C-alpha positions in Angstrom: 1.3 -9.6 -5.1 -0.2 -6.6 -6.7 1.8 -4.5 -4.8 4.9 -6.4 -6.3 3.7 -6.1 -9.5 2.9 -2.3 -9.0 6.4 -1.9 -7.6 7.9 -3.7 -10.6 6.1 -1.3 -13.1 7.5 1.5 -11.3 10.9 0.3 -11.8 10.5 -0.3 -15.6 9.0 3.0 -15.9 12.0 4.5 -14.3 14.2 1.8 -16.9 12.4 3.4 -20.0 12.9 7.1 -18.9 14.8 8.1 -22.0 12.1 7.9 -24.3 10.9 10.8 -22.8 13.8 13.1 -23.9 14.3 15.0 -27.2 17.0 13.9 -29.2 19.7 16.6 -28.1 19.5 15.3 -24.3 20.9 12.6 -22.3 19.8 11.5 -18.9 23.0 10.8 -16.5 23.2 7.3 -15.7 26.7 7.1 -14.1 29.4 9.1 -12.5 32.6 7.8 -11.4 35.6 9.6 -9.9 39.3 8.2 -10.7 42.8 8.8 -9.2 41.4 10.2 -5.8 42.2 8.1 -2.7 39.3 5.8 -1.0 39.7 8.0 1.7 38.5 11.2 0.1 36.7 9.7 -2.8 33.4 9.9 -0.9 34.0 13.5 0.0 35.0 14.3 -3.4 31.7 13.3 -5.0 29.8 15.5 -3.1 31.6 18.1 -5.1 29.6 16.6 -8.1 26.9 19.1 -8.8 23.7 17.4 -7.9 21.7 18.3 -11.0 24.2 16.0 -12.8 24.4 12.9 -10.3 22.3 9.9 -11.6 18.9 10.0 -10.2 17.1 7.4 -7.7 15.4 4.9 -9.9 12.4 5.0 -7.9 12.3 8.7 -7.7 12.6 9.2 -11.4 9.8 6.5 -12.2 7.4 8.1 -9.6 8.0 11.7 -11.7 7.8 9.9 -14.9 4.2 8.5 -13.7 2.7 12.0 -12.9 4.4 14.1 -15.3 4.4 13.0 -18.8 2.0 13.1 -21.4 1.9 11.6 -24.9 5.1 10.3 -24.7 6.5 14.0 -23.7 7.2 15.5 -20.4 4.8 18.1 -19.4 5.6 21.6 -19.8 2.7 22.8 -17.1 1.0 21.7 -14.5 4.0 19.7 -12.9 3.4 17.7 -9.9 6.1 18.0 -7.1 6.4 14.2 -6.8 9.8 12.2 -7.3 12.7 13.6 -9.2 13.0 15.3 -12.7 15.2 14.0 -15.0 19.0 14.7 -14.6 20.5 15.7 -17.7 24.0 16.2 -18.9 25.1 19.8 -18.9 28.6 20.3 -19.9 29.0 23.6 -18.1 27.9 21.7 -14.9 30.7 19.2 -15.5 33.0 21.8 -15.5 31.9 23.2 -12.7 32.3 19.9 -10.9 35.9 19.4 -12.1 37.0 22.7 -10.4 35.0 22.0 -7.6 36.7 18.8 -6.8 40.4 20.1 -7.5 39.6 22.8 -5.2 38.4 20.1 -2.7 41.8 18.0 -3.2 44.1 21.3 -2.8 42.1 21.8 0.8 43.2 18.3 1.5 47.1 19.0 0.9 46.9 18.0 -2.8 48.3 21.4 -3.9 49.2 20.5 -7.6 46.2 18.6 -8.6 44.4 18.6 -11.6 41.1 17.2 -12.4 39.5 16.4 -16.3 36.4 15.0 -17.4 35.5 12.3 -19.6 31.9 12.0 -21.1 30.3 9.2 -23.3 26.8 9.4 -24.5 25.1 6.4 -25.9 21.2 5.7 -26.7 20.9 9.2 -24.5 22.3 7.9 -21.7 25.4 9.7 -20.5 28.0 8.6 -18.6 30.8 10.8 -16.8 34.1 10.1 -15.7 36.4 12.5 -13.4 39.9 11.8 -13.8 42.4 13.3 -10.8 46.0 13.5 -11.0 46.3 14.4 -7.4 50.0 15.1 -7.3 52.3 14.9 -4.1 50.5 15.5 -0.4 51.6 18.1 1.5 52.6 17.9 5.1 52.9 20.4 8.2 56.6 21.2 8.8 56.1 24.0 11.3 53.4 25.6 13.1 54.0 29.0 14.8 51.6 31.9 16.2 51.8 35.6 16.5 49.5 36.8 19.2 49.9 40.6 19.9 47.6 40.4 23.1 49.8 38.7 25.7 46.8 37.5 27.8 45.4 36.1 24.8 48.6 34.2 23.8 48.5 32.9 27.2 45.3 31.9 27.1 46.1 29.9 24.0 49.2 28.6 24.9 47.5 26.8 27.9 44.6 25.5 26.2 46.1 24.6 22.7 46.8 21.0 23.4 42.9 20.2 24.1 41.7 21.2 20.8 44.4 21.6 18.4 44.9 19.2 15.0 47.5 21.3 13.7 50.9 19.4 14.5 53.9 18.9 12.7 54.4 16.0 10.3 50.6 16.0 9.7 49.0 16.4 6.3 47.8 19.8 5.3 44.2 20.1 6.0 42.1 23.2 5.6 39.4 21.4 7.9 41.8 21.2 10.5 42.7 24.8 10.1 39.2 25.8 10.6 38.7 23.5 13.3 41.6 25.4 15.1 39.8 28.9 14.2 36.7 28.0 15.7 37.9 26.5 19.0 40.0 29.7 19.3 36.9 31.7 18.7 34.7 29.3 21.4 37.7 29.7 24.0 37.7 33.5 23.7 33.8 33.7 24.0 34.1 31.7 27.0 36.7 33.6 28.8 35.3 36.8 29.1 35.9 38.4 25.3 32.4 39.4 24.4 33.6 41.6 21.4 35.7 39.1 19.8 35.2 38.4 16.2 36.5 35.4 14.0 38.1 37.7 11.6 40.4 38.4 14.0 42.1 34.8 13.5 43.9 34.3 10.4 46.1 31.4 9.2 48.8 32.1 6.8 50.2 28.9 4.7 53.7 29.0 2.9 53.8 26.1 0.4 56.7 27.5 -1.5 59.1 25.2 0.6 60.8 22.1 -1.1 59.9 18.6 -0.5 56.2 19.4 -0.5 55.9 20.6 3.0 54.3 23.7 4.1 54.5 26.2 6.9 51.8 27.3 9.0 51.4 30.5 10.7 48.5 31.7 13.4 47.7 35.1 13.8 45.5 36.6 16.4 44.8 40.5 15.7 43.7 43.0 17.8 40.7 45.0 17.5 41.4 48.0 15.1 43.4 51.1 17.0 43.5 49.2 20.4 46.4 47.6 22.2 44.3 44.5 23.4 41.2 42.6 23.3 38.8 43.8 26.6 37.3 41.4 29.1 33.9 41.7 30.4 32.3 40.5 33.5 28.6 40.2 34.2 26.5 42.0 36.6 22.8 42.0 37.2 20.4 39.9 34.9 17.0 41.3 33.7 14.3 38.6 33.2 10.9 39.7 31.8 8.2 36.9 31.4 5.7 37.6 29.0 2.3 36.2 28.8 1.6 33.2 26.7 0.3 35.3 24.0 3.5 37.1 23.7 2.2 40.5 25.1 3.4 42.1 28.5 -0.3 42.4 29.5 -2.1 45.1 31.1 -1.8 44.1 34.8 1.7 45.0 36.8 4.0 42.2 36.5 5.2 40.4 39.9 8.5 41.3 40.3 11.4 40.7 42.6 15.4 40.4 42.8 16.8 37.2 43.5 20.3 36.5 44.8 21.1 40.3 44.4 21.6 39.9 40.9 18.2 38.3 39.1 15.6 41.0 38.7 12.6 39.5 37.6 9.4 41.0 35.8 6.7 38.2 35.3 3.6 39.4 33.6 2.0 35.7 33.2 2.0 35.5 37.2 2.8 32.3 37.0 6.3 31.5 38.1 8.3 31.3 41.6 11.3 33.1 40.6 13.6 31.5 43.1 12.9 27.8 41.4 14.1 29.4 37.8 17.3 30.7 38.9 18.8 27.1 39.4 18.8 26.8 35.3 20.2 30.3 35.0 24.1 30.2 34.7 24.7 34.0 33.9 26.3 34.5 37.7 27.4 37.9 38.9 30.8 38.8 38.9 31.6 35.7 36.8 33.2 36.4 33.1 31.1 36.7 30.3 30.9 32.8 29.0 29.0 31.9 25.8 29.0 28.2 27.0 26.9 29.5 30.3 24.6 31.3 27.6 24.0 28.1 26.0 23.4 26.2 28.8 20.8 28.6 30.1 19.0 28.3 26.8 19.0 24.6 27.1 18.1 23.9 30.5 15.3 26.6 30.1 14.1 25.1 26.9 14.4 21.3 28.6 11.6 22.6 31.3 9.0 22.4 28.6 7.3 25.4 29.7 8.5 28.1 27.4 7.9 29.0 24.0 10.7 31.6 23.2 13.7 32.9 25.0 15.9 35.5 24.1 19.4 36.7 25.7 20.8 40.2 25.2 23.7 42.1 26.6 24.0 45.4 27.4 27.5 47.4 28.2 27.6 49.0 31.6 28.4 52.7 31.5 31.8 51.6 33.6 32.8 49.8 30.2 33.9 46.7 31.9 30.8 44.8 32.9 27.7 43.5 30.9 23.9 43.2 32.1 21.9 40.4 30.6 18.7 41.0 29.6 16.1 37.8 28.9 12.7 38.2 27.2 10.9 34.7 28.0 7.5 33.7 26.6 5.9 30.6 28.1 3.9 27.8 26.6 0.1 27.9 27.4 -0.1 26.3 30.8 -2.7 23.9 29.7 -3.2 21.3 26.9 -5.3 18.7 25.8 -4.1 16.1 23.2 -6.3 13.5 21.8 -5.0 10.3 20.0 -6.6 7.4 17.8 -5.7 4.1 15.9 -7.3 1.4 13.9 -5.6 -2.1 14.4 -6.1 -4.9 11.8 -4.4 -8.2 12.1 -5.2 -11.8 11.9 -8.6 -11.5 11.3 -8.9 -9.3 14.7 -9.8 -5.4 14.0 -10.2 -2.6 16.5 -9.4 1.0 17.7 -7.5 2.7 20.4 -8.4 6.1 21.9 -6.7 8.3 24.1 -6.7 11.5 25.8 -3.8 13.3 27.6 -4.1 16.5 29.8 -0.9 18.4 30.7 -0.6 21.1 33.2 3.0 22.5 32.4 3.4 24.7 35.6 1.6 23.2 38.5 3.5 24.8 41.4 5.2 27.8 39.7 8.5 25.8 39.4 7.7 24.2 35.8 6.3 21.2 37.4 4.5 19.0 34.8 1.4 17.0 35.5 0.3 14.7 33.0 -3.1 12.9 33.1 -3.8 10.0 30.4 -6.6 8.1 29.4 -6.8 5.4 27.0 -9.5 2.7 25.9 -8.8 -0.1 23.5 -11.1 -2.7 22.1 -10.4 -5.7 19.6 -13.2 -7.6 18.0 -12.8 -11.1 16.4 -14.5 -11.0 12.9 -13.1 -14.1 11.3 -16.3 -15.9 11.5 -18.4 -13.4 12.2 -19.4 -9.8 10.8 -17.2 -6.9 11.7 -17.5 -5.5 15.3 -19.9 -8.0 16.5 -17.7 -10.4 18.6 -15.2 -8.3 21.4 -12.0 -10.1 21.8 -10.7 -7.9 24.5 -10.9 -4.6 26.1 -8.3 -2.7 27.4 -8.8 0.7 29.8 -5.9 2.8 30.8 -5.7 5.6 33.7 -2.5 7.1 34.7 -1.2 10.4 36.1 2.3 11.6 36.4 3.7 14.6 38.0 7.0 15.5 36.9 9.4 17.5 39.1 12.5 19.2 37.3 14.8 18.7 40.4 15.3 15.8 42.6 13.0 15.6 45.7 14.3 13.0 48.5 13.8 13.1 52.2 17.8 13.7 52.3 20.2 16.5 50.5 21.4 15.3 47.1 23.8 17.9 45.1 22.4 18.3 41.6 24.5 18.5 38.5 22.0 21.0 36.5 25.3 21.9 34.2 25.3 18.1 33.0 21.4 17.9 32.3 18.2 18.4 33.7 17.4 15.9 36.4 13.5 14.8 37.0 11.5 13.4 40.0 8.4 11.3 38.5 5.6 10.2 41.0 3.3 8.2 39.2 0.1 6.3 39.5 -1.6 4.3 36.8 -4.7 1.7 36.7 -5.3 -0.9 34.1 -8.4 -2.8 33.5 -8.4 -5.6 31.1 -11.1 -7.9 29.9 -11.1 -10.6 27.4 -14.6 -12.3 27.7 -14.8 -16.0 28.3 -10.6 -16.2 29.1 -8.9 -13.9 31.5 -9.7 -10.6 33.2 -6.7 -8.5 35.2 -6.6 -5.7 37.4 -3.7 -3.7 37.7 -2.6 -0.9 40.1 0.9 0.6 40.2 2.2 3.7 42.0 6.2 4.6 41.9 8.5 7.3 42.5 11.5 7.7 39.9 14.8 9.9 39.4 16.3 10.9 36.4 19.3 12.2 36.1 22.5 13.1 33.5 26.0 12.1 34.3 27.3 13.7 31.2 25.8 14.3 27.8 26.1 10.9 26.6 25.5 8.9 30.0 21.7 9.1 31.5 20.6 7.2 34.6 17.0 6.3 35.9 16.4 4.9 39.5 13.2 3.8 40.7 13.8 3.1 44.3 10.1 2.3 44.9 7.7 0.6 43.0 4.5 -0.7 44.5 2.1 -2.9 42.3 -1.1 -4.7 43.1 -2.3 -7.3 40.6 -5.7 -9.5 40.6 -5.7 -11.7 37.3 -8.8 -13.8 37.1 -9.2 -16.6 34.5 -12.7 -17.1 33.4 -14.0 -20.3 35.9 -15.2 -22.2 32.6 -12.1 -21.9 31.2 -9.9 -22.4 34.2 -11.5 -25.5 34.8 -10.7 -26.6 31.2 -7.3 -26.0 31.7 -7.0 -27.9 34.6 -8.6 -30.8 32.7 -6.5 -30.7 29.9 -3.5 -30.6 31.8 -2.4 -26.9 31.3 -1.9 -25.9 35.0 1.1 -23.8 34.0 -1.1 -21.1 32.4 -3.6 -21.2 35.7 -0.3 -20.6 37.7 0.9 -17.9 35.9 -2.5 -15.8 35.1 -5.0 -16.9 37.9 -3.2 -15.2 40.6 -3.4 -12.1 43.1 -0.1 -10.5 44.6 1.6 -7.7 46.0 5.1 -6.7 44.6 7.4 -4.3 46.5 10.8 -3.7 43.8 13.4 -1.3 42.6 14.8 -0.8 39.0 17.5 1.1 37.2 17.8 1.9 33.9 21.2 3.3 32.2 21.7 4.6 28.6 24.6 5.5 26.8 24.3 7.9 23.6 20.6 8.1 23.7 20.9 11.9 22.3 22.7 10.4 18.8 20.2 8.1 17.7 18.9 10.8 15.2 22.1 11.4 13.9 24.2 9.6 11.3 27.4 9.5 13.6 29.4 6.5 13.9 28.7 5.0 17.6 27.6 2.3 20.1 24.0 2.8 22.1 23.7 1.1 25.0 20.9 0.7 27.6 20.9 -1.7 30.5 17.8 -2.2 32.9 17.5 -4.0 35.9 14.4 -4.8 37.9 14.4 -6.6 41.4 11.4 -7.4 43.6 10.6 -8.8 46.9 14.3 -8.6 48.6 13.1 -6.3 51.2 9.8 -8.0 52.1 11.9 -11.0 52.3 14.0 -9.8 54.9 10.7 -8.7 56.9 9.6 -12.1 56.4 12.4 -13.7 58.2 12.5 -11.4 61.1 8.8 -11.2 61.7 7.7 -14.8 60.1 5.0 -13.8 58.0 2.0 -15.9 57.7 2.1 -18.5 54.5 -1.0 -18.9 52.2 -2.4 -22.5 50.9 0.0 -22.8 48.5 2.9 -22.2 50.8 4.1 -18.6 49.8 4.7 -16.2 52.8 2.1 -13.1 52.7 1.8 -9.4 53.4 -1.2 -7.9 54.3 -2.9 -11.0 53.2 -1.4 -11.2 49.7 1.7 -13.4 48.6 4.5 -11.2 47.4 6.9 -11.5 44.4 10.8 -12.2 44.6 12.6 -11.9 41.2 15.3 -10.6 39.5 15.1 -9.6 35.8 17.8 -7.7 33.6 17.8 -6.6 29.6 20.3 -5.1 27.4 20.1 -3.4 24.0 23.5 -3.1 22.4 23.4 -1.4 19.0 26.0 -0.3 16.5 25.3 2.5 14.2 27.5 2.8 11.2 27.6 5.8 9.0 27.8 5.0 4.7 27.7 8.6 3.7 24.5 10.8 3.3 21.7 9.9 4.6 22.7 6.1 4.5 23.0 4.2 7.8 23.7 0.6 9.1 22.5 -0.7 12.1 23.7 -3.8 13.8 21.3 -4.6 17.4 21.4 -7.5 20.0 18.7 -7.4 22.8 19.3 -10.4 25.3 17.2 -10.6 28.5 16.6 -13.0 31.4 14.5 -12.8 34.2 14.5 -15.6 37.3 12.0 -16.1 39.8 13.2 -17.0 43.1 12.5 -17.1 47.2 8.9 -16.9 47.8 7.8 -17.0 43.8 8.2 -20.1 41.9 7.1 -18.6 38.5 6.7 -15.1 37.1 3.6 -13.3 36.4 2.7 -13.0 33.2 3.7 -9.4 32.8 7.0 -9.9 34.0 8.0 -12.3 31.3 9.7 -11.7 27.7 7.9 -12.3 24.5 9.1 -11.9 20.8 8.0 -10.4 17.8 6.3 -7.0 17.0 7.3 -4.0 15.6 10.6 -3.4 16.9 11.6 -7.2 17.2 11.1 -9.9 15.0 8.9 -8.0 12.6 8.0 -11.1 10.4 5.8 -12.0 13.6 2.9 -10.5 15.6 4.0 -9.6 18.9 3.6 -12.3 21.3 3.1 -15.0 18.7 6.4 -16.3 18.4 8.1 -19.1 20.7 8.8 -20.2 22.9 11.8 -22.5 21.6 10.2 -24.8 18.9 6.5 -24.5 20.8 4.0 -25.1 18.1 0.4 -24.1 19.5 -1.0 -27.5 17.7 -0.3 -29.3 21.0 -3.5 -27.5 22.2 -6.0 -30.1 21.1 -9.2 -28.0 21.8 -9.6 -25.4 19.5 -11.5 -23.1 21.9 -8.8 -23.3 24.3 -6.0 -22.6 21.8 -8.2 -19.2 20.7 -8.6 -18.3 24.4 -5.0 -18.7 24.8 -4.1 -16.2 22.1 -1.0 -14.0 23.1 -1.2 -15.5 26.8 0.7 -18.8 26.1 4.1 -17.8 23.9 6.2 -16.2 26.7 9.7 -16.8 28.0 11.9 -16.1 31.1 14.9 -15.7 28.5 15.0 -13.7 25.5 17.2 -13.1 22.6 16.4 -10.5 19.5 18.7 -9.0 17.1 18.4 -7.0 14.0 20.6 -6.0 10.7 18.9 -2.7 9.0 20.2 -0.5 6.2 18.7 2.6 6.2 18.7 5.1 3.1 17.0 8.3 2.0 14.4 7.6 -1.1 13.3 11.7 -1.9 13.5 14.8 0.1 9.8 15.4 -0.8 6.9 13.1 -1.2 3.7 14.6 -0.1 5.5 17.2 2.4 7.7 14.5 4.0 11.0 13.4 3.6 10.7 9.6 2.2 13.0 6.9 3.4 13.3 3.1 3.0 15.2 0.4 4.6 15.8 -3.3 4.4 16.0 -5.5 7.2 17.0 -8.9 8.8 15.5 -10.0 12.1 16.1 -13.0 14.3 15.3 -14.2 17.9 12.9 -16.2 20.2 12.3 -16.5 23.9 12.7 -19.6 25.9 11.3 -21.1 29.3 14.1 -22.2 31.8 12.4 -25.1 33.1 10.7 -28.1 31.0 7.0 -27.9 31.1 4.5 -30.7 29.5 2.5 -27.8 28.3 5.1 -26.0 26.5 7.0 -28.8 24.4 10.1 -27.8 23.1 10.1 -24.6 25.2 13.0 -24.7 27.6 16.4 -23.1 26.5 19.1 -25.9 25.6 22.4 -24.7 24.1 22.6 -27.4 21.4 19.3 -26.1 19.9 20.0 -22.5 20.2 20.7 -21.7 16.6 17.7 -24.4 15.6 15.4 -22.4 17.5 16.1 -18.8 16.4 13.6 -17.3 13.9 14.7 -15.7 11.1 12.9 -12.9 9.0 13.6 -10.3 6.4 12.0 -7.6 4.6 11.7 -3.7 3.8 9.8 -0.7 4.9 9.2 3.1 4.2 9.9 5.9 6.8 7.8 9.1 6.2 10.0 11.8 8.0 7.6 14.5 8.9 10.3 16.5 10.8 8.2 16.4 14.1 8.0 12.7 13.9 8.5 9.5 11.8 5.5 7.5 10.6 6.8 4.0 9.7 5.3 1.1 7.9 7.4 -2.3 7.5 6.8 -5.7 5.5 8.2 -8.6 7.4 8.6 -12.1 5.6 9.2 -15.2 7.6 12.1 -17.1 6.2 13.1 -19.4 9.2 10.1 -20.6 11.5 11.0 -22.5 14.9 7.7 -23.8 15.4 8.3 -26.2 12.9 11.5 -28.9 13.0 14.4 -29.8 10.7 14.3 -28.5 7.0 10.4 -27.8 7.6 11.4 -24.4 9.7 12.7 -22.8 6.4 9.2 -21.5 5.5 10.6 -19.3 2.9 10.5 -22.1 0.3 6.4 -22.3 0.6 6.2 -18.6 0.2 8.1 -18.5 -3.4 5.6 -21.0 -4.9 1.8 -20.0 -4.9 0.6 -23.7 -5.0 2.7 -24.6 -2.3 2.0 -21.6 -0.2 -1.6 -22.5 -0.7 -1.4 -26.2 0.7 0.8 -25.2 3.6 -1.8 -22.6 4.9 -4.5 -25.2 4.2 -2.8 -28.0 6.3 -1.6 -25.6 9.2 -5.4 -24.3 9.6 -6.6 -27.8 9.8 -3.9 -28.5 13.0 -3.8 -24.9 14.6 -7.3 -23.4 14.0 -8.2 -20.7 14.5 -4.6 -19.5 14.1 -4.0 -18.8 10.4 -0.3 -19.0 8.9 0.6 -15.7 7.4 4.1 -15.4 5.7 4.0 -11.6 5.8 3.2 -9.2 8.6 2.6 -5.6 8.1 3.5 -3.1 10.8 2.6 0.3 11.3 4.1 2.7 13.9 5.5 5.8 14.8 9.0 6.7 15.5 11.9 4.5 14.6 11.7 0.7 15.0 15.1 1.2 17.4 
């Protein structure tokens, strides 16, 4: 509530901003455009000068809070917080009118006129730009005049692949610039090293009748020459400096590779034959700027080089280029320490981690990561802080990432599409929740990642070997069996071996940080135990006391699991964006398994799901933890009993910019609505209401809404979200609309008191706070 009062105070401060102005000043309150087609109005608004656009109310309020004194704006010691008031300036209004008129001319309205209307009242200014666009001119004929026959043939052959200039189309300067840029790229990709954009010019004749225009594309020859010269590549000299950007005192390691790449390595760290696969400057080929950019991209993607520079020298024979590359590597070894403090629902704790990285283990840009993480959570609801350990989590892992496909058989690799990787991983987790549960998990895998195209990424893990040893505390296990909660014993108190495979496909991941209109898709499939199942049928594996077949004395899993993440990104202009997301999944045990282990199930809630709920505290279905009558059992089962084999989550989020500079970061905001839940495949007496049923689907969807801030520090985004519960499926009928209790302080207090009586030690929280690094999705 205090935060809400502060927010209201900020808003009111923004509303009263005019009281700080002089009598001859007026605050810009509104800017409108009239007479402009809706297809162009948003772009036309961008030509209104920034200093006469209305302030963001929050930004102005923050500025006023820190930069006013004695009822006036400060003249000195001005703090760079928020935005200064944007005041009426007639000269900027005139400039904006001319710029909008020029923009309309670029968009085919050659006879457009733009005037402005200004209204001032109570130190508030309202500006309206009124446009009379006139007729829209269309292209009648498109011709070209290219003196160099080779250039002309190249243009005619490729024109249809990129041109937007067609007879009957609306005249558009953007289409003309696109044509010029496309021709320039075409030339630079076909050997024309010396080609310049000024050689290209488009004449437009708009003196015709009927609002038509003729276009003529001219490509001129270099001054004093009859044609443009085509260059071919010869040799490439590659100098690798030390990490400190020096060449060093020791003589370099040197060698010629493929009779064209001459290496001099002053760092003495690289194997040359492994680096040439990422260099596309091939001897004998025409100079090609696309191959040059591709070389930059692949070498930087190796994540072992700090700086790369490619230059060319003309060979004395005048038709060849010798390339020269200067490369500075990153430091070979690095160490990163991370930490965080967590708190929620009366539990406090911290996580610390350390990552050691070797960026060039075997001389071919192989990266070795060794990670250690320790986390501990204290239960301080009834005791002093840090006095009672709720759980401990230790994780140790190593990843060897090789920038190529390593397999026992030949695979043709397409380095032009992207950088493939082979990742060999090994990890161990030790988890303890005293008095309830302990878990030991060992995973070894080999994965292949490759790029089909810029937007299509594949990841395949053919081998994933997993050993798990989960044990419930003996007393806790006996209490679960006595109370009939055998489900949690079967799910958690088990040892098993899993031999599985996984596949992941991602579409448009490279666009996630853009404001384009696009669809993002990620499909994941995980299957386990089929190979062992076939062997079991052939060799008749032994069975354990529960009737499950075993391999090396351990039962093995058989299951299939799939999950889809589908998102729709819609740009709303500027740095505003709308995102709609659905995230369903299903996991099915079969064959040698009648239940999935805890880790293979889905859970709902969390900072990237339904944000009004903490992770693992939502569902399944209508399940309410009050059915667990023993308070100690309820406490020990926290985060262990709310899972399912079916998941359905979704989000709607509106993202927008608040201010460009907020203590060194760009401040962005978001409002969101989240929905979802998890369900069980089968009925179980321990989880009443947890089974998925179509006729109850919408009634069992949780609904939350909220707002958040994103602090964009360029290299990463720090995120803070607040989610409020609106509809909670653990209650039935109209009682699940818990928002009615949130809006009344007395009803809220009474509801919480009743809830603690039936669900202790769980406490009901209408608001959930989420901190994170990166965007939620």
